[in-house]
N, C-alpha and C positions, 0 to 999 in steps of 0.2 A: 314804650312797650311794643307798639305796632311796627316800629322800624328796627327792632332788635335783630331780625335776621340779616339785614344789611350791615349793621354794625359788627355782628359776629363774623360775617363773611370777610369784611375788611381786615379784622384782627387775624383771622385764619390765614388769609393770603399773605399778610405781612409776616406772620410767624413762619410760614413756609412749610407746613406739615402736609404732605400728600395724604396721609391716612386721615387726618382730621378734616381735610377738605372733602375727601371721599365720604366720610361719615356725615358731614354737614350736608352734602349734596343729597344723599339718600334721605336724611331727616327732613329737610325742607321740601324736597320733592314729594315725600310721603304726606307732608302737611298740605301741600298744594292739591295733590290727588284726593286726599281725604276731604278737603273743603269742597272740591268739585263733586265728590260723591254725595256729600250732605246736601249741597245746594241743588245739584242737577237731578237727584233722585228723590230724596226725602222732602226737601222744601217744595219742589215742583208738585209732588203728590199732595202735600198738606195744603199748599196755596190754591191748588185747583178746586178744592172744596170750600173755599172761603168766599165770603161776599167781598165786593170791591173795597168797601171801607175797612174790612178786616185785613185784606191783602195790603192795603196802604199802611195800616198800623204796623204790620210786620216789617214792611219795607223801611218805614221811618226808623225803626229800632235797629235794623240790620245794616243799613247803608253806611252810616259813619264808620263802623268797624271795617266793613268790607272794602271801603274806599281806600283805606291805607294798608290793610293787612294783605289782601290778595296781590297787589302790585309788589309788595315787599317780598313775599315768599316766591313769587314767580320770577322776579328779577334775580333774587339770590340763587334760585335753583338753576336758572339758565347760565348765569355767570359762573357759578361753581362748575357746572358741566363743561363749559368752554375751557376753563383752566385745567380740568381733569383731562380733557381731550388733548390739550397741548402737552401736558405732562407725560401722557402715555404715548405721544408721538403718533397719534392716529393719522392714517392717510386720508386726507380730505377728498380723495378721488375714489375711495372704496364705496361701492353701491350701498352697503349697510350704513356707512357714515352719512352718505348723501341723503338716505331715507330719514335718518334721525334729524339731520339739519332741516330738511323740508318740513317735517312734523313740528319741530321746535319753532320754525319760522311762522307756520300757521298758528300755533298757540300764541306766539308773541303778537302777531297782527290782530288776532281775535281779542286778546286780552287788552292790549293798549289802543287798539283802533276801534273796538266796539264796546267791550265790557267796561273799561274805565271811563270813556266819555258818557256812557249811559249812567254809571254810578254818579258821576259829577252832575249830570242833569237832574237826577233824582235828589241828590244832596242840595242842589240849588233850589229846587222846589220846596224842600223841607225848610231850608234856612230863610227863604223869602217869605215863608208862611202863606204863600198863595194856595197851597194844598190842592193842586190839580190832581185829584185822585186818579182820574183816567190815565194821565201821563205817567204818574208814579207807578201804577199797576202795570201798564203796558211795558215800560222800560224794565221793571223788575222781573216780570215774567219772561221777557226776552233774554235777560241775563241768566235766569235760571235754566232756560233751554240751552243757552250757550255753554253753561257749566256742564251739562250732560255731554255735549259735543267734545268739550275739552277733556272730560273724563275718559271718553272712548279713545281719544288720541293719546292720552297719557298711559292708558293700559297698553296700547301698541308700543309706546316708548319703553315701558317696563320690560316687554318681551325682548326688545333690542338690547337694553341694558343687561338683562340676564345673559343674552347671547355673548356680549362683550365680556362679562364677568366670568363666563365659563371658558374663556380663551378663544372666542370667535375673533377672527382677524378684522381689524379695523384699520 
């Protein structure tokens, strides 16, 4: 279930439908942005009022799903976006496209260079049963704050995508 976005993406690419790819990109991009909204705003607010043991309990329940789901929708969104850019023959030298590429690069580096390794560390703490609550809470709270940063960057991306959709030159 958690890798379904990747499986769907492969099927859509093999099928070769531009409109299905565009729809899929918007759908998984919306899921990614929504998850960052939930994690970065709501969970950060909720977790800030909890005791360390309670924060750890939430992290233990949340981490296994987030460990697989977030990379799956992030990878699917970015890959679908690249295929769309190629299909639309965007100029890779256009300043708007360069801005999008830089933001996506930042999102990918944050996601796979910070967020994912932290989730793996939390998961290993859980699996080992060592239960270092301080480490679990610290890494989880860092990821929640990172989700807020990603949300802000994704909102900027949405403005660029709307610009392109309205006929802005890329």
